[in-house]
RODO-2510 file (C-alpha; in nm, 4 decimals, decimal comma):
residues 395
     n   res          X          Y          Z
     1     m    15,9936     9,1041    11,0606
     2     q    16,0343     8,7634    11,2205
     3     v    15,6627     8,7492    11,3009
     4     l    15,5738     8,8395    10,9417
     5     s    15,8084     8,5786    10,7984
     6     q    15,6590     8,3177    11,0319
     7     i    15,3073     8,4111    10,9229
     8     a    15,4040     8,3985    10,5546
     9     g    15,5793     8,0633    10,5899
    10     v    15,3065     7,8876    10,7880
    11     t    15,0289     8,0317    10,5694
    12     a    15,2006     7,9203    10,2475
    13     m    15,2529     7,5726    10,3881
    14     n    14,8899     7,5516    10,4985
    15     l    14,7550     7,6621    10,1618
    16     r    14,9733     7,4144     9,9753
    17     a    14,8193     7,1376    10,1843
    18     i    14,4617     7,2189    10,0768
    19     p    14,4651     6,9604     9,7902
    20     q    14,5313     6,6942    10,0519
    21     r    14,1949     6,7858    10,2044
    22     a    14,0187     6,8227     9,8706
    23     a    13,6942     6,6497     9,9669
    24     a    13,6387     6,8463    10,2874
    25     s    13,7453     7,1707    10,1212
    26     a    13,5070     7,1091     9,8307
    27     v    13,2169     7,0779    10,0746
    28     a    13,2907     7,4227    10,2175
    29     v    13,3398     7,5769     9,8720
    30     i    13,0177     7,4305     9,7327
    31     g    12,8201     7,5298    10,0421
    32     i    12,9300     7,8919    10,0173
    33     a    12,8821     7,8882     9,6387
    34     g    12,5227     7,7749     9,6882
    35     v    12,4544     8,0594     9,9287
    36     v    12,6001     8,3198     9,6944
    37     l    12,4176     8,1722     9,3944
    38     i    12,0784     8,1928     9,5621
    39     i    12,1324     8,5361     9,7169
    40     v    12,2591     8,6953     9,3961
    41     a    11,9771     8,5352     9,1962
    42     v    11,7109     8,6648     9,4356
    43     l    11,8512     9,0168     9,4457
    44     s    11,8857     9,0226     9,0659
    45     v    11,5045     9,0155     9,0548
    46     a    11,4875     9,3545     9,2254
    47     q    11,7649     9,4931     9,0052
    48     g    11,5942     9,3710     8,6887
    49     f    11,2543     9,5054     8,7909
    50     r    11,4016     9,8425     8,8809
    51     r    11,5975     9,8599     8,5565
    52     t    11,2832     9,7837     8,3536
    53     l    11,0882    10,0622     8,5194
    54     e    11,3741    10,3102     8,5031
    55     l    11,4149    10,2506     8,1303
    56     a    11,0762    10,4174     8,0915
    57     g    11,1962    10,7244     8,2778
    58     s    11,2413    11,0564     8,1049
    59     d    11,2872    11,3996     8,2568
    60     r    11,1057    11,5565     7,9596
    61     v    10,7834    11,3678     8,0271
    62     a    10,5574    11,4777     8,3114
    63     i    10,2941    11,2512     8,4652
    64     v    10,0012    11,4240     8,6330
    65     l     9,8013    11,2433     8,9011
    66     r     9,5252    11,3582     9,1314
    67     g     9,6595    11,5264     9,4443
    68     n     9,8167    11,2861     9,6991
    69     a     9,7835    10,9911     9,4592
    70     t    10,1001    10,7851     9,4161
    71     a     9,9700    10,5325     9,1613
    72     e     9,7414    10,5416     8,8610
    73     m     9,4804    10,3235     9,0310
    74     e     9,4361    10,5932     9,2976
    75     s     9,3926    10,8809     9,0542
    76     l     9,0862    11,0190     8,8738
    77     f     9,0270    11,3135     8,6414
    78     s     8,7172    11,4425     8,4687
    79     e     8,7286    11,5509     8,1061
    80     e     8,7054    11,9160     8,2134
    81     q     9,0097    11,8795     8,4383
    82     v     9,2029    11,7158     8,1558
    83     q     9,1218    12,0088     7,9280
    84     i     9,2523    12,2526     8,1883
    85     i     9,5809    12,0594     8,2103
    86     e     9,6120    12,0467     7,8309
    87     e     9,5854    12,4281     7,8132
    88     a     9,8972    12,4827     8,0265
    89     p    10,1486    12,6881     7,8240
    90     a    10,4583    12,4888     7,9249
    91     i    10,3816    12,1903     7,7008
    92     a    10,5676    12,0905     7,3861
    93     k    10,3698    12,1421     7,0655
    94     g    10,3350    11,9048     6,7738
    95     a    10,1576    11,9049     6,4385
    96     h     9,8215    11,8574     6,6117
    97     g     9,8778    12,0924     6,9052
    98     p    10,0021    12,0201     7,2607
    99     i    10,1587    11,6754     7,2991
   100     v     9,9360    11,5380     7,5731
   101     s     9,7770    11,2017     7,6403
   102     a     9,4960    11,1568     7,8924
   103     e     9,5018    10,7895     7,9809
   104     l     9,2973    10,5185     8,1434
   105     f     9,4486    10,2079     8,3003
   106     t     9,2871     9,8739     8,3786
   107     s     9,3623     9,5057     8,3298
   108     a     9,2307     9,2171     8,1238
   109     d     9,2412     8,8432     8,1889
   110     q     9,4771     8,6761     7,9448
   111     p     9,6445     8,3336     7,9836
   112     k    10,0200     8,3026     8,0175
   113     r    10,2255     8,1321     7,7502
   114     s    10,4268     7,9338     8,0049
   115     n    10,1495     7,7432     8,1790
   116     g     9,8174     7,8732     8,0521
   117     g     9,7390     8,0211     8,3932
   118     p     9,5522     8,3517     8,4256
   119     a     9,7343     8,6832     8,4283
   120     n     9,6248     9,0427     8,4747
   121     a     9,7371     9,1925     8,1451
   122     p     9,7846     9,5722     8,1740
   123     l     9,5348     9,7382     7,9374
   124     r     9,5903    10,1082     7,8741
   125     g     9,3799    10,3581     7,6867
   126     i     9,5814    10,6387     7,5286
   127     e     9,5121    10,9440     7,3181
   128     r     9,6828    11,0549     6,9978
   129     g     9,9815    11,1952     7,1852
   130     g    10,0367    10,8757     7,3835
   131     a    10,3074    10,7338     7,1583
   132     l    10,4809    11,0731     7,1393
   133     t    10,5173    11,0831     7,5186
   134     r    10,7226    10,7593     7,5067
   135     e    11,0648    10,8550     7,3772
   136     h    11,1591    10,5044     7,2591
   137     f    10,8246    10,3979     7,1121
   138     e    10,8564    10,1991     6,7895
   139     l    10,5899    10,0064     6,6006
   140     i    10,7658     9,6822     6,5033
   141     a    10,4798     9,4867     6,3443
   142     g    10,1379     9,5616     6,2006
   143     r     9,9887     9,9089     6,2350
   144     m     9,8605    10,1563     6,4912
   145     f     9,5087    10,1012     6,6221
   146     t     9,2310    10,3082     6,4654
   147     p     9,0596    10,5446     6,7118
   148     g     8,6986    10,4498     6,7761
   149     r     8,7488    10,0798     6,7022
   150     y     8,8019     9,7780     6,9254
   151     e     9,1634     9,7456     6,8195
   152     v     9,4783     9,7121     7,0278
   153     i     9,8515     9,7164     6,9841
   154     v    10,0566     9,4895     7,2093
   155     g    10,3915     9,5489     7,3775
   156     r    10,6745     9,3157     7,2793
   157     q    10,7070     9,1619     7,6256
   158     a    10,3304     9,1171     7,6600
   159     e    10,3271     8,9255     7,3312
   160     r    10,6144     8,7054     7,4513
   161     t    10,4701     8,6188     7,7912
   162     l    10,0947     8,6070     7,7202
   163     s     9,9254     8,3766     7,4707
   164     g     9,6864     8,4778     7,1952
   165     l     9,8245     8,8297     7,1419
   166     e     9,9992     8,7870     6,8079
   167     v     9,9180     9,0413     6,5368
   168     g     9,6049     8,9272     6,3571
   169     r     9,4603     8,7420     6,6565
   170     t     9,1446     8,8347     6,8466
   171     a     9,1163     8,8482     7,2263
   172     r     8,7834     8,8481     7,4068
   173     w     8,7666     9,0638     7,7193
   174     g     8,4239     9,0991     7,8730
   175     n     8,1674     9,0831     7,5938
   176     i     8,3897     9,2460     7,3358
   177     d     8,6265     9,1018     7,0759
   178     w     8,9462     9,3065     7,0542
   179     h     9,1553     9,2787     6,7391
   180     v     9,5351     9,2814     6,7726
   181     v     9,6563     9,5011     6,4867
   182     g    10,0124     9,5875     6,5895
   183     e    10,3097     9,5175     6,8128
   184     f    10,5402     9,7810     6,9599
   185     a    10,8691     9,8151     7,1447
   186     d    10,9762    10,0858     7,3864
   187     g    11,3433    10,0302     7,4562
   188     g    11,2819     9,7470     7,7020
   189     s    11,0725     9,9625     7,9358
   190     v    10,7673     9,8645     8,1399
   191     a    10,5452     9,9885     7,8555
   192     e    10,6380     9,6738     7,6611
   193     s    10,4325     9,4719     7,9128
   194     e    10,1180     9,6683     7,8267
   195     i     9,8368     9,6533     7,5726
   196     w     9,7226     9,9853     7,4257
   197     t     9,3958    10,0971     7,2739
   198     d     9,2012    10,4179     7,2176
   199     a     9,1156    10,5791     7,5527
   200     r     8,7607    10,6684     7,4403
   201     v     8,6933    10,3116     7,3348
   202     l     8,8228    10,1802     7,6673
   203     q     8,5997    10,4230     7,8578
   204     g     8,2924    10,2832     7,6878
   205     a     8,3987     9,9182     7,7093
   206     y     8,4638     9,9391     8,0841
   207     s     8,1836    10,1848     8,1705
   208     r     8,4233    10,4572     8,2854
   209     g     8,2147    10,7502     8,1579
   210     d     8,4411    11,0410     8,0603
   211     s     8,6983    10,9778     8,3344
   212     f     9,0740    10,9411     8,3029
   213     q     9,3398    10,8445     8,5566
   214     t     9,6582    11,0107     8,4386
   215     v     9,7686    11,2810     8,2005
   216     r    10,1049    11,2450     8,0304
   217     v    10,2696    11,5585     7,8964
   218     l    10,5785    11,6086     7,6796
   219     l    10,7744    11,9141     7,7924
   220     p    11,0011    12,1265     7,5705
   221     s    11,2889    12,0449     7,8067
   222     a    11,3521    11,9019     8,1510
   223     a    11,3890    12,2587     8,2795
   224     s    11,0246    12,3268     8,1869
   225     l    10,8968    12,1020     8,4672
   226     a    10,9061    12,3741     8,7344
   227     s    10,7053    12,6103     8,5178
   228     f    10,4519    12,3395     8,4320
   229     k    10,4067    12,2393     8,7960
   230     g    10,3690    12,6019     8,8981
   231     e    10,0962    12,6655     8,6422
   232     l     9,8903    12,3715     8,7645
   233     a     9,9533    12,4429     9,1332
   234     h     9,8172    12,7960     9,1031
   235     d     9,4988    12,6911     8,9263
   236     p     9,2203    12,6681     9,1901
   237     r     9,0260    12,4240     8,9737
   238     l     9,2926    12,1558     9,0108
   239     d     9,4430    11,9490     9,2896
   240     v     9,7234    11,7505     9,1305
   241     s    10,0610    11,5887     9,1872
   242     v    10,3181    11,6191     8,9106
   243     y    10,6136    11,3852     8,8652
   244     t    10,8702    11,3397     8,5990
   245     e    10,8335    11,0022     8,4363
   246     r    11,1660    10,9021     8,5914
   247     q    11,0483    10,9934     8,9418
   248     f    10,7159    10,8149     8,8966
   249     y    10,8653    10,4819     8,7920
   250     a    11,1493    10,5037     9,0438
   251     e    10,8866    10,5270     9,3192
   252     q    10,7071    10,2186     9,1837
   253     a    11,0349    10,0272     9,1623
   254     r    11,1213    10,1130     9,5220
   255     m    10,8287     9,9092     9,6573
   256     i    10,9068     9,5809     9,4816
   257     a    11,2805     9,6307     9,5380
   258     a    11,2246     9,6721     9,9133
   259     i    11,0159     9,3537     9,9269
   260     v    11,2739     9,1494     9,7370
   261     r    11,5679     9,2919     9,9330
   262     g    11,3901     9,2115    10,2595
   263     a    11,3287     8,8535    10,1499
   264     g    11,6855     8,8292    10,0219
   265     t    11,8283     8,9524    10,3513
   266     v    11,6337     8,6946    10,5520
   267     l    11,7383     8,4236    10,3087
   268     a    12,1011     8,5357    10,3257
   269     l    12,1033     8,5143    10,7045
   270     l    11,9383     8,1723    10,7176
   271     m    12,1559     8,0185    10,4477
   272     g    12,4624     8,1939    10,5840
   273     v    12,4245     8,0154    10,9165
   274     g    12,4362     7,6810    10,7360
   275     a    12,7390     7,7852    10,5346
   276     v    12,9251     7,9008    10,8462
   277     f    12,8629     7,5682    11,0184
   278     g    12,9872     7,3900    10,7067
   279     a    13,3061     7,5955    10,7111
   280     l    13,3454     7,5361    11,0853
   281     n    13,3241     7,1591    11,0424
   282     t    13,5699     7,1653    10,7531
   283     l    13,8275     7,3798    10,9307
   284     y    13,7956     7,2086    11,2676
   285     a    13,8638     6,8814    11,0852
   286     a    14,1632     7,0401    10,9128
   287     v    14,3004     7,1658    11,2456
   288     a    14,2514     6,8234    11,4042
   289     a    14,4352     6,6567    11,1158
   290     r    14,7227     6,9039    11,1506
   291     s    14,7397     6,9064    11,5303
   292     t    15,0834     6,7377    11,5351
   293     e    15,2148     6,9731    11,2675
   294     i    15,0821     7,2774    11,4537
   295     a    15,2305     7,1551    11,7845
   296     t    15,5667     7,0981    11,6159
   297     l    15,5675     7,4484    11,4718
   298     r    15,4800     7,5935    11,8119
   299     a    15,7626     7,3896    11,9726
   300     l    16,0048     7,5304    11,7158
   301     g    15,9136     7,8825    11,8208
   302     f    15,6382     7,9800    11,5808
   303     g    15,3897     8,2153    11,7478
   304     a    15,0142     8,1776    11,7862
   305     s    14,9536     8,4647    11,5423
   306     a    15,1123     8,2675    11,2587
   307     v    14,8812     7,9719    11,3271
   308     i    14,5701     8,1934    11,3484
   309     v    14,6489     8,3766    11,0245
   310     s    14,7228     8,0516    10,8397
   311     v    14,3849     7,8997    10,9327
   312     l    14,1988     8,2211    10,8519
   313     a    14,3804     8,2458    10,5183
   314     e    14,2625     7,8961    10,4299
   315     a    13,9055     7,9859    10,5291
   316     l    13,9104     8,3060    10,3251
   317     l    14,0578     8,1320    10,0211
   318     l    13,7875     7,8653    10,0303
   319     a    13,5245     8,1371    10,0746
   320     l    13,6664     8,3361     9,7829
   321     l    13,6556     8,0312     9,5589
   322     g    13,2993     7,9570     9,6707
   323     g    13,1880     8,3171     9,6252
   324     a    13,3403     8,3428     9,2780
   325     l    13,1882     8,0100     9,1759
   326     g    12,8428     8,1056     9,3066
   327     a    12,8522     8,4497     9,1448
   328     a    12,9659     8,3044     8,8115
   329     c    12,6866     8,0456     8,8168
   330     a    12,4317     8,3151     8,9048
   331     y    12,5491     8,5329     8,6163
   332     l    12,5459     8,2526     8,3616
   333     a    12,2106     8,1123     8,4744
   334     f    12,0093     8,4247     8,5533
   335     d    12,1469     8,7396     8,3895
   336     g    11,8978     8,8364     8,1211
   337     f    11,6526     8,5621     8,2218
   338     e    11,3041     8,6896     8,1365
   339     a    11,0208     8,6589     8,3851
   340     s    10,7057     8,8392     8,4918
   341     t    10,5698     8,9437     8,8269
   342     l    10,2935     9,1484     8,9804
   343     n    10,3422     9,5232     8,9854
   344     y    10,1982     9,6077     9,3270
   345     a    10,1339     9,9658     9,2195
   346     s     9,8980     9,8587     8,9387
   347     f     9,8116     9,4976     9,0341
   348     s     9,8966     9,3815     8,6833
   349     q    10,1663     9,1710     8,5228
   350     v    10,4949     9,3309     8,4235
   351     s    10,7703     9,1511     8,2366
   352     f    11,1364     9,2100     8,3129
   353     a    11,4780     9,0476     8,2835
   354     f    11,6933     8,9464     8,5808
   355     a    11,9967     9,1742     8,6140
   356     v    12,3111     9,0299     8,7768
   357     t    12,5064     9,3526     8,8097
   358     p    12,8745     9,3983     8,9048
   359     a    12,7582     9,5432     9,2372
   360     l    12,5594     9,2262     9,3122
   361     i    12,8558     9,0071     9,2217
   362     a    13,0881     9,2111     9,4433
   363     g    12,8354     9,2007     9,7258
   364     g    12,7945     8,8234     9,6915
   365     i    13,1690     8,7644     9,7051
   366     g    13,2005     9,0031     9,9988
   367     y    12,9320     8,8093    10,1847
   368     a    13,1167     8,4860    10,1065
   369     l    13,4355     8,6286    10,2584
   370     l    13,2421     8,7296    10,5692
   371     l    13,1080     8,3755    10,6013
   372     g    13,4589     8,2380    10,5522
   373     f    13,6002     8,4653    10,8197
   374     l    13,3288     8,3663    11,0686
   375     g    13,3724     8,0014    10,9810
   376     g    13,7507     8,0169    11,0239
   377     l    13,7762     8,2361    11,3318
   378     f    13,6974     7,9797    11,6019
   379     p    13,8999     7,6956    11,4448
   380     a    14,1917     7,9401    11,4163
   381     i    14,1687     8,0329    11,7840
   382     h    14,1359     7,6652    11,8757
   383     a    14,4488     7,5824    11,6747
   384     a    14,6465     7,8594    11,8446
   385     r    14,5434     7,7375    12,1904
   386     l    14,6162     7,3717    12,1182
   387     p    14,8546     7,2459    12,3937
   388     i    15,1938     7,1649    12,2452
   389     i    15,2450     6,8464    12,4544
   390     e    14,8987     6,7146    12,3625
   391     g    14,9616     6,7756    11,9956
   392     l    15,2977     6,6019    12,0024
   393     r    15,1512     6,3035    12,1839
   394     e    14,8831     6,2647    11,9139
   395     g    15,1658     6,2390    11,6626
***
């Protein structure tokens, strides 16, 4: 009990003295805040990208690719193969028959709104069932494109980030003028970064013959996936991979998330070293300024543990303040911030919003506390080992 009371008394006294070292303490707080701000901001890119892709995910929608293909750019189907897939019994039916969309994916050069620089705008050809295989599809301006014509509808995010795609405008890709006749939303999913047109028109415009890359299928229920996969797997005319839409986009998100997390980890380590040295300098200076006080306490019978805990408590408090400040700044500055990046699975632009999640904030503050502990550990040990006579003489 005596040891605990000593620790509590010395720690309280040390913390009350922090305002007397306001300038030095502020340096440590701001340094750690800067680290947390940058780390949380970088990692929020991966969270935002993953959230955008996962918003497109549905367990009722199946995406069929050629066997062993993991991305649309790697897949290829002939019209005969598409017809075989469309005849599978385990497909939801609509007014016009099975709800299926054989699709073609490419990109078109379109300048960015921000700086006029080039961007690979995702250009997708869909069939009649294409909109029905997106659960949150909503036409928010204009009208649907007319099959057989050089008309497109533009996703909300594509219209925001790329110039010249407003309803009523005309975009020239290759030797063809494409008329923008509508704008759509899809619940904030990756589809909002795309431009859609009739798949048959896109085949002719890009000399793709009668080929497709993916087949999207609406299932009666999520439980129908096993039956649908089994039907295709047992057909000797096909060699396909079948994913739920959720699985497909989660796999795409994993790649960019791994890249960003790797970069964020390296950045965290490099910046963390600087923050630790900043905390070390601050706390060593604090120990030096309190050397007489510490020696006096030791002469009065206070143990080394009380001194160590008091210095560490100061370090952790400064780190907590820095972590909270950095996380708050990251949230206010970056949460919901809209940007675009390259989707490495399709080599086209995708728009997304940064997502500063509670888990990122907690992780940033936890990292700040780790930096504070490392920055306070050696000064704390130094303070505990400070010779009593030497400290009293300095006084």
